[in-house]
KOLBAPA-460986 format. One record per residue (C-alpha): residue in one letter; x, y, z. Coordinates in steps of 0.5 Angstrom, whole numbers, padded with zeros to 4 digits. Last residue first. Layout:
% KOLBAPA-460986
+---------+-------+-------+-------+
| residuo |     u |     v |     w |
+---------+-------+-------+-------+
|       A |     X |     Y |     Z |
...
+---------+-------+-------+-------+
END
This chain:
% KOLBAPA-460986
+---------+-------+-------+-------+
| residuo |     u |     v |     w |
+---------+-------+-------+-------+
|       T | -0066 |  0008 |  0012 |
|       M | -0067 |  0015 |  0009 |
|       W | -0065 |  0018 |  0002 |
|       K | -0062 |  0025 |  0000 |
|       Y | -0059 |  0026 | -0007 |
|       G | -0054 |  0032 | -0007 |
|       C | -0050 |  0029 | -0013 |
|       D | -0043 |  0029 | -0010 |
|       Y | -0044 |  0031 | -0003 |
|       C | -0049 |  0026 | -0002 |
|       S | -0055 |  0026 |  0003 |
|       Y | -0057 |  0022 |  0009 |
|       Y | -0063 |  0021 |  0014 |
|       I | -0063 |  0016 |  0019 |
|       D | -0071 |  0014 |  0022 |
|       A | -0071 |  0012 |  0029 |
|       D | -0075 |  0007 |  0033 |
|       T | -0072 |  0006 |  0040 |
|       N | -0072 | -0001 |  0043 |
|       G | -0065 | -0001 |  0047 |
|       S | -0068 |  0003 |  0052 |
|       G | -0064 |  0009 |  0051 |
|       F | -0070 |  0013 |  0048 |
|       A | -0076 |  0010 |  0050 |
|       G | -0080 |  0007 |  0043 |
|       G | -0082 |  0012 |  0038 |
|       T | -0080 |  0016 |  0032 |
|       F | -0073 |  0019 |  0033 |
|       E | -0071 |  0023 |  0027 |
|       T | -0063 |  0022 |  0026 |
|       Y | -0059 |  0028 |  0022 |
|       D | -0055 |  0029 |  0016 |
|       H | -0051 |  0023 |  0016 |
|       H | -0046 |  0023 |  0010 |
|       G | -0046 |  0021 |  0002 |
|       D | -0040 |  0020 | -0002 |
|       G | -0041 |  0018 | -0009 |
|       G | -0044 |  0012 | -0012 |
|       C | -0049 |  0016 | -0016 |
|       Q | -0056 |  0014 | -0013 |
|       P | -0055 |  0009 | -0008 |
|       C | -0049 |  0014 | -0005 |
|       V | -0044 |  0010 | -0001 |
|       I | -0043 |  0012 |  0006 |
|       Y | -0037 |  0016 |  0009 |
|       S | -0034 |  0015 |  0016 |
|       S | -0030 |  0009 |  0013 |
|       R | -0026 |  0014 |  0008 |
|       S | -0023 |  0018 |  0014 |
|       G | -0024 |  0025 |  0015 |
|       K | -0025 |  0031 |  0011 |
|       R | -0026 |  0030 |  0004 |
|       I | -0021 |  0033 | -0001 |
|       K | -0022 |  0033 | -0009 |
|       I | -0017 |  0034 | -0013 |
|       D | -0015 |  0033 | -0021 |
|       T | -0008 |  0036 | -0021 |
|       N | -0006 |  0040 | -0026 |
|       T | -0001 |  0043 | -0022 |
|       Q | -0002 |  0041 | -0015 |
|       I |  0005 |  0042 | -0012 |
|       A |  0004 |  0041 | -0004 |
|       E |  0006 |  0048 |  0000 |
|       S |  0002 |  0046 |  0005 |
|       L | -0002 |  0039 |  0005 |
|       D | -0001 |  0037 |  0012 |
|       T | -0005 |  0031 |  0014 |
|       Y | -0010 |  0031 |  0021 |
|       L | -0015 |  0027 |  0017 |
|       V | -0015 |  0027 |  0010 |
|       Y | -0019 |  0023 |  0005 |
|       V | -0018 |  0023 | -0003 |
|       P | -0023 |  0024 | -0008 |
|       F | -0021 |  0025 | -0014 |
|       M | -0014 |  0025 | -0012 |
|       K | -0011 |  0024 | -0019 |
|       A | -0004 |  0027 | -0020 |
|       N | -0002 |  0031 | -0026 |
|       T |  0003 |  0035 | -0021 |
|       L |  0003 |  0032 | -0014 |
|       N |  0010 |  0034 | -0012 |
|       T |  0010 |  0034 | -0005 |
|       G |  0012 |  0040 | -0001 |
|       N |  0009 |  0038 |  0005 |
|       L |  0005 |  0032 |  0004 |
|       N |  0006 |  0030 |  0012 |
|       S |  0001 |  0024 |  0015 |
|       W | -0003 |  0024 |  0021 |
|       A | -0009 |  0020 |  0017 |
|       F | -0009 |  0020 |  0009 |
|       D | -0014 |  0015 |  0006 |
|       A | -0013 |  0014 | -0002 |
|       D | -0020 |  0014 | -0006 |
|       T | -0016 |  0016 | -0012 |
|       L | -0009 |  0017 | -0011 |
|       D | -0007 |  0015 | -0018 |
|       A |  0000 |  0018 | -0019 |
|       G |  0002 |  0023 | -0025 |
|       T |  0008 |  0026 | -0021 |
|       L |  0008 |  0023 | -0014 |
|       D |  0015 |  0026 | -0013 |
|       A |  0016 |  0026 | -0005 |
|       G |  0018 |  0033 | -0002 |
|       S |  0015 |  0031 |  0004 |
|       L |  0011 |  0024 |  0004 |
|       D |  0012 |  0022 |  0011 |
|       I |  0007 |  0017 |  0013 |
|       E |  0003 |  0017 |  0020 |
|       Y | -0002 |  0013 |  0017 |
|       F | -0003 |  0012 |  0009 |
|       S | -0009 |  0007 |  0007 |
|       A | -0009 |  0006 | -0001 |
|       R | -0016 |  0006 | -0004 |
|       R | -0012 |  0008 | -0011 |
|       F | -0004 |  0008 | -0009 |
|       N | -0002 |  0007 | -0016 |
|       A |  0005 |  0010 | -0018 |
|       Q |  0006 |  0014 | -0024 |
|       R |  0012 |  0018 | -0021 |
|       L |  0014 |  0015 | -0014 |
|       N |  0021 |  0017 | -0013 |
|       M |  0022 |  0019 | -0006 |
|       L |  0024 |  0026 | -0003 |
|       S |  0020 |  0023 |  0004 |
|       L |  0018 |  0016 |  0004 |
|       N |  0019 |  0015 |  0011 |
|       V |  0014 |  0009 |  0014 |
|       N |  0010 |  0009 |  0020 |
|       K |  0004 |  0005 |  0016 |
|       I |  0002 |  0003 |  0009 |
|       S | -0004 | -0001 |  0008 |
|       A | -0005 | -0003 |  0001 |
|       E | -0011 | -0002 | -0003 |
|       S | -0007 |  0000 | -0009 |
|       L |  0000 |  0000 | -0008 |
|       N |  0002 | -0002 | -0016 |
|       I |  0009 |  0001 | -0017 |
|       Q |  0010 |  0006 | -0023 |
|       S |  0016 |  0009 | -0019 |
|       L |  0018 |  0006 | -0013 |
|       N |  0026 |  0006 | -0013 |
|       A |  0028 |  0005 | -0006 |
|       G |  0033 |  0011 | -0003 |
|       F |  0031 |  0010 |  0004 |
|       L |  0025 |  0005 |  0004 |
|       K |  0026 |  0002 |  0011 |
|       A |  0020 | -0001 |  0014 |
|       H |  0016 |  0001 |  0020 |
|       N |  0009 | -0002 |  0017 |
|       I |  0008 | -0004 |  0010 |
|       K |  0002 | -0009 |  0009 |
|       C |  0000 | -0011 |  0002 |
|       D | -0007 | -0011 | -0001 |
|       K | -0004 | -0009 | -0008 |
|       L |  0004 | -0010 | -0008 |
|       T |  0005 | -0010 | -0016 |
|       A |  0012 | -0008 | -0018 |
|       G |  0013 | -0003 | -0024 |
|       S |  0019 |  0000 | -0020 |
|       L |  0021 | -0004 | -0014 |
|       N |  0028 | -0003 | -0014 |
|       A |  0031 | -0003 | -0007 |
|       A |  0036 |  0002 | -0004 |
|       S |  0034 |  0001 |  0003 |
|       L |  0028 | -0004 |  0003 |
|       N |  0029 | -0007 |  0010 |
|       C |  0024 | -0010 |  0013 |
|       E |  0020 | -0008 |  0020 |
|       V |  0013 | -0011 |  0017 |
|       L |  0013 | -0012 |  0009 |
|       S |  0007 | -0017 |  0009 |
|       V |  0006 | -0019 |  0002 |
|       L | -0002 | -0019 |  0000 |
|       K |  0000 | -0018 | -0007 |
|       L |  0008 | -0018 | -0008 |
|       N |  0008 | -0020 | -0016 |
|       A |  0015 | -0018 | -0018 |
|       Q |  0015 | -0012 | -0024 |
|       R |  0022 | -0010 | -0022 |
|       M |  0024 | -0013 | -0015 |
|       D |  0032 | -0012 | -0015 |
|       V |  0034 | -0012 | -0008 |
|       A |  0039 | -0007 | -0006 |
|       E |  0037 | -0008 |  0002 |
|       L |  0032 | -0013 |  0002 |
|       N |  0034 | -0016 |  0010 |
|       A |  0027 | -0019 |  0012 |
|       R |  0024 | -0017 |  0019 |
|       Q |  0017 | -0019 |  0016 |
|       L |  0018 | -0022 |  0009 |
|       N |  0012 | -0027 |  0009 |
|       V |  0010 | -0028 |  0002 |
|       A |  0002 | -0027 |  0000 |
|       Y |  0004 | -0028 | -0007 |
|       L |  0012 | -0027 | -0009 |
|       N |  0012 | -0029 | -0016 |
|       A |  0018 | -0027 | -0019 |
|       D |  0019 | -0022 | -0025 |
|       K |  0025 | -0019 | -0022 |
|       L |  0027 | -0022 | -0015 |
|       N |  0035 | -0021 | -0016 |
|       A |  0038 | -0021 | -0009 |
|       G |  0043 | -0016 | -0007 |
|       S |  0040 | -0017 |  0000 |
|       L |  0036 | -0023 |  0001 |
|       N |  0037 | -0024 |  0008 |
|       V |  0031 | -0028 |  0011 |
|       E |  0028 | -0025 |  0017 |
|       K |  0021 | -0028 |  0015 |
|       L |  0022 | -0031 |  0008 |
|       N |  0016 | -0036 |  0009 |
|       V |  0014 | -0038 |  0002 |
|       E |  0006 | -0036 |  0000 |
|       I |  0008 | -0037 | -0007 |
|       L |  0015 | -0037 | -0009 |
|       N |  0015 | -0038 | -0017 |
|       A |  0022 | -0036 | -0019 |
|       G |  0022 | -0031 | -0025 |
|       S |  0028 | -0028 | -0022 |
|       L |  0031 | -0032 | -0016 |
|       N |  0038 | -0030 | -0017 |
|       I |  0042 | -0030 | -0010 |
|       G |  0046 | -0024 | -0008 |
|       S |  0044 | -0025 |  0000 |
|       L |  0041 | -0032 |  0001 |
|       N |  0042 | -0032 |  0009 |
|       I |  0037 | -0036 |  0013 |
|       G |  0032 | -0034 |  0018 |
|       S |  0026 | -0036 |  0015 |
|       L |  0026 | -0041 |  0009 |
|       N |  0020 | -0045 |  0010 |
|       A |  0016 | -0047 |  0003 |
|       Y |  0009 | -0046 |  0001 |
|       K |  0011 | -0046 | -0007 |
|       L |  0019 | -0047 | -0009 |
|       E |  0018 | -0047 | -0016 |
|       I |  0025 | -0045 | -0020 |
|       G |  0025 | -0039 | -0025 |
|       K |  0032 | -0037 | -0024 |
|       F |  0036 | -0041 | -0018 |
|       N |  0043 | -0038 | -0020 |
|       R |  0047 | -0037 | -0014 |
|       Q |  0051 | -0044 | -0013 |
|       G |  0057 | -0043 | -0008 |
|       A |  0056 | -0050 | -0004 |
|       E |  0052 | -0046 |  0001 |
|       Y |  0047 | -0044 | -0004 |
|       Q |  0046 | -0051 | -0007 |
|       Q |  0045 | -0054 |  0001 |
|       H |  0040 | -0048 |  0002 |
|       L |  0036 | -0050 | -0005 |
|       D |  0036 | -0057 | -0003 |
|       K |  0033 | -0056 |  0004 |
|       P |  0028 | -0052 |  0001 |
|       K |  0026 | -0057 | -0004 |
|       M |  0026 | -0056 | -0011 |
+---------+-------+-------+-------+
END
């Protein structure tokens, strides 16, 4: 279907566009509230500033879609594919994203009040300046996700996978981390006070994930021990040096 045909049919009162093919189209800025796009193939469609409030996007393929500043209030996105999607400054209040895949997506300054994010896949996602306090995030996948200035206070992360997640300037005060996987997590200026950690598999590394080096022996977290200058004039630009590392996990030491 062509974007013009969809818009004309919508304006004429049609709301059911279940399963349509509409890849690489430009639908930015239009009103599609209440539309049924369940199971639709919308790969790389430009939905910037579109109004999709109350829409049905269950099981839709929204790979690499641009949803910047879109209105997604009360949208149904259960089991939708939102990999590599841009959700910058969009409104997802009361949206249902249960079971959706948002791997490698960008969520920045988005409104998520009352949204259902249970069993969501946000692995390797970049999440900045978002309020997730008191939210249902049970069994969510945040493996290798990056959190920056995030409020997760009082959120329910029971059974969530936070392996290798990065937290910077974030608030996890009172967060329920029962049965969560956090082995390891990286924290920088992050509040974990009063977090519920019953049966939590946790290992905390101070600093950001990027400040560590992979151990060649076990794949764990290596860190810089010291540098030994072996020749050349210091500061001349041709200084020779041996850099020594050791692993927090297995104790292995190596030099580069």
